[in-house]
C-alpha positions in Angstrom: 9.5 8.7 31.3 11.1 11.1 29.1 9.3 14.2 30.4 9.4 13.0 34.4 12.9 12.0 34.1 12.3 8.7 36.1 12.0 5.4 34.2 7.6 5.1 33.8 6.9 1.6 32.4 3.6 -0.2 31.9 2.6 -0.3 35.3 1.4 2.9 37.1 4.1 4.1 39.0 3.9 7.3 41.5 5.9 10.2 40.2 3.8 13.2 42.6 1.4 13.5 45.4 -1.7 13.5 43.2 0.1 12.1 39.8 0.7 8.7 38.6 2.4 8.0 35.2 2.1 4.7 32.6 4.2 4.7 29.6 2.7 2.1 27.0 4.9 0.3 24.9 3.6 -0.8 21.4 6.0 -3.6 21.2 5.1 -4.8 24.7 1.6 -4.2 24.2 1.9 -6.0 20.5 3.2 -9.2 22.6 1.2 -9.3 25.4 -2.1 -9.2 22.9 -1.1 -12.2 20.9 0.1 -13.9 24.2 -3.4 -13.3 25.2 -5.1 -14.4 21.4 -2.6 -17.9 22.0 -3.5 -19.2 24.8 -7.4 -18.5 24.0 -6.5 -20.7 20.8 -4.8 -23.1 22.6 -7.8 -23.8 24.2 -9.9 -24.1 21.1 -8.1 -26.3 18.8 -6.3 -29.7 19.1 -2.8 -29.8 20.9 -1.5 -31.0 17.5 -2.2 -27.7 16.0 -0.6 -25.6 19.1 2.6 -25.3 16.9 0.8 -24.6 13.8 -1.2 -21.4 16.2 2.0 -20.2 17.5 3.7 -19.9 14.2 0.2 -18.1 12.5 0.6 -15.8 15.5 4.1 -14.6 15.1 3.9 -14.1 11.8 0.8 -11.8 12.8 3.1 -9.9 15.3 4.8 -8.5 11.8 1.6 -7.8 10.0 1.1 -4.2 9.2 -1.5 -2.4 12.2 -0.6 -5.1 14.3 1.0 -2.8 17.0 -1.4 -0.3 16.1 -4.6 -2.1 16.8 -2.7 -4.1 20.1 -2.0 -0.3 21.6 -5.7 1.0 20.8 -7.0 -2.0 22.8 -4.8 -1.0 25.7 -5.7 2.8 25.4 -9.4 1.3 25.1 -9.3 -0.4 28.3 -7.4 2.3 29.9 -10.5 4.9 28.9 -13.1 2.4 30.3 -11.7 -0.1 32.8 -9.4 2.6 35.0 -11.5 6.0 34.6 -13.3 5.9 38.1 -9.9 5.4 40.2 -8.6 8.9 39.2 -10.0 12.3 38.6 -8.2 12.7 35.3 -6.6 10.3 33.2 -4.6 12.2 30.2 -3.2 10.6 27.4 -0.3 12.4 26.0 -1.1 10.9 22.7 1.5 10.3 19.4 1.9 13.1 16.6 -1.4 14.1 14.9 -1.1 11.1 12.0 -1.0 8.5 14.5 -3.6 9.3 16.5 -5.9 10.1 13.6 -5.1 6.4 12.5 -5.9 4.9 16.2 -9.5 6.6 16.2 -10.3 5.0 12.8 -9.2 2.2 14.4 -12.5 1.2 16.5 -14.7 1.3 12.8 -12.2 -1.3 11.5 -11.9 -3.3 14.0 -15.4 -3.4 15.0 -16.3 -4.4 11.1 -13.5 -7.0 11.3 -15.3 -8.6 14.4 -18.7 -8.5 13.0 -17.4 -9.9 9.9 -15.7 -13.2 12.4 -19.1 -13.3 14.5 -21.0 -14.1 11.2 -18.1 -16.3 9.7 -18.6 -18.3 13.2 -22.2 -18.0 13.2 -22.3 -19.6 9.8 -19.4 -22.4 10.8 -21.5 -23.1 13.4 -24.8 -24.0 11.0 -22.9 -25.7 8.9 -21.6 -28.2 11.3 -25.0 -28.6 12.5 -25.7 -29.5 9.1 -22.3 -32.2 8.7 -23.4 -33.6 11.8 -27.5 -34.1 11.1 -25.5 -35.8 7.8 -23.2 -37.7 9.3 -20.2 -36.1 7.8 -17.7 -36.5 10.1 -17.4 -40.2 8.9 -16.3 -42.2 11.9 -17.7 -39.6 14.7 -21.6 -38.6 13.3 -22.0 -36.3 16.5 -18.6 -34.9 17.1 -19.9 -31.6 15.7 -23.1 -31.2 18.1 -20.5 -32.2 21.3 -20.4 -30.5 24.4 -16.7 -29.5 23.5 -17.7 -28.1 19.8 -20.8 -26.1 21.5 -18.2 -24.9 23.9 -15.5 -24.0 21.9 -18.0 -21.6 19.4 -19.2 -20.3 22.4 -16.0 -19.3 23.8 -15.1 -17.9 20.3 -18.3 -15.9 20.3 -17.6 -14.0 23.6 -13.9 -13.4 22.4 -15.1 -11.7 20.0 -18.4 -9.9 22.0 -15.9 -8.6 24.6 -14.0 -7.1 22.3 -16.5 -5.4 20.6 -18.0 -3.9 23.6 -14.6 -3.1 24.9 -14.1 -0.8 21.3 -17.9 0.8 21.4 -17.6 2.1 25.5 -14.3 3.7 24.1 -15.6 5.6 21.5 -19.0 6.4 23.3 -16.3 8.0 25.9 -14.4 9.3 23.6 -17.1 11.4 22.0 -18.9 12.1 25.5 -18.1 16.0 25.6 -19.3 15.9 29.3 -15.7 13.0 30.1 -13.6 13.7 27.3 -12.0 16.7 25.6 -8.9 16.8 22.4 -6.5 19.5 23.4 -4.0 20.4 20.9 -0.3 21.3 21.2 1.3 23.2 18.7 3.9 25.8 18.0 3.3 29.5 15.8 5.0 28.7 12.7 3.5 27.2 9.5 3.6 23.3 9.2 1.9 22.9 12.5 -0.8 25.8 11.8 -1.8 23.3 8.8 -1.4 19.9 10.3 -3.5 21.4 13.5 -6.2 22.2 11.2 -6.5 19.4 9.5 -6.5 17.3 12.6 -9.5 19.7 13.3 -11.4 18.8 10.5 -10.8 14.7 11.0 -11.8 15.0 14.7 -15.0 17.0 13.9 -16.0 14.0 11.1 -15.2 11.9 14.1 -17.3 13.5 16.5 -14.7 14.2 19.1 -14.9 16.9 21.1 -12.1 19.5 20.9 -11.6 21.7 24.7 -9.1 23.9 23.5 -5.3 24.6 21.8 -2.0 25.3 23.4 0.2 27.2 21.8 3.5 26.8 22.6 7.3 28.2 22.3 5.6 32.5 22.0 8.4 34.2 22.4 7.4 36.3 25.8 6.5 40.4 25.1 9.4 41.7 27.7 11.8 39.4 25.7 14.9 41.6 25.6 18.7 41.4 25.5 18.9 39.9 29.2 16.1 37.1 28.2 17.9 35.9 24.8 21.5 36.2 26.4 20.1 33.8 28.6 17.8 31.6 26.0 21.5 31.6 24.3 23.3 29.9 27.3 20.9 27.3 27.6 20.4 26.5 24.0 24.6 26.4 24.0 24.4 23.8 26.8 21.7 22.0 24.2 23.9 22.0 21.5 26.6 20.4 23.2 24.5 17.4 24.2 23.8 17.2 20.8 27.1 17.1 20.2 27.9 14.1 22.9 25.3 12.1 22.4 25.0 11.7 18.5 28.6 12.4 17.6 28.6 9.9 15.5 26.6 11.1 13.2 26.2 14.2 10.4 24.8 17.0 12.3 23.4 20.5 10.3 22.3 23.2 12.9 19.8 25.5 10.8 19.2 29.0 12.3 15.8 30.2 14.0 15.3 33.0 11.4 13.1 36.1 11.9 10.0 34.1 9.5 9.1 31.4 8.7 10.3 29.3 5.7 7.7 29.8 3.1 7.9 28.8 -0.9 11.3 28.3 -2.6 
């Protein structure tokens, strides 16, 4: 939305011929994800536990990584489910560090899902043993009831669907015939160092990198008139900064002939 000017929300919007935009709001994605979890859990517990489920999910909303997990699930769904509708899908990702953490999340989430599936299988096995031993007291058959079997099956299917989504997204991400990263940097020391680190991490995850875009390079024909025009535009931008952020202290640092390095 900031780039193309018209508001772009979480639903696809036509921006021009052959161009649609969609903007993922991490907070909204987290809310949608947790609302879905609430709905699934409400179908798996007694009504008396609904309030406790909602309270736990509201607390999970504030847990570290909740937004990243929800964001990753949204991105993965777009990668896996929607790519057949377009010739190209371009993700303008967050700064490098955030993007690399997203790349690590599929493995973390897959491990978590595997653990949950293991616990669920153990719980079903234990439930069957308790039922045979009459461990439910007043209703020995309740653990073997169709409702219990249905609940276990639904939990397993939810976890398996999530695992499949992350697995398919990872395959698509690593498929050189479908996907490539393009790193964008400016010709300055810190962006160069950051990009070098990013390339090493992307190689570790076997994510193909197609190219670098080097941005804001002074053209060879830059002369007095060129710099004068840049200075005129810069003056309007500085005035906009003063207008927008007048309530804050503002420090202006000059563009230097060379990168800042050392003391």
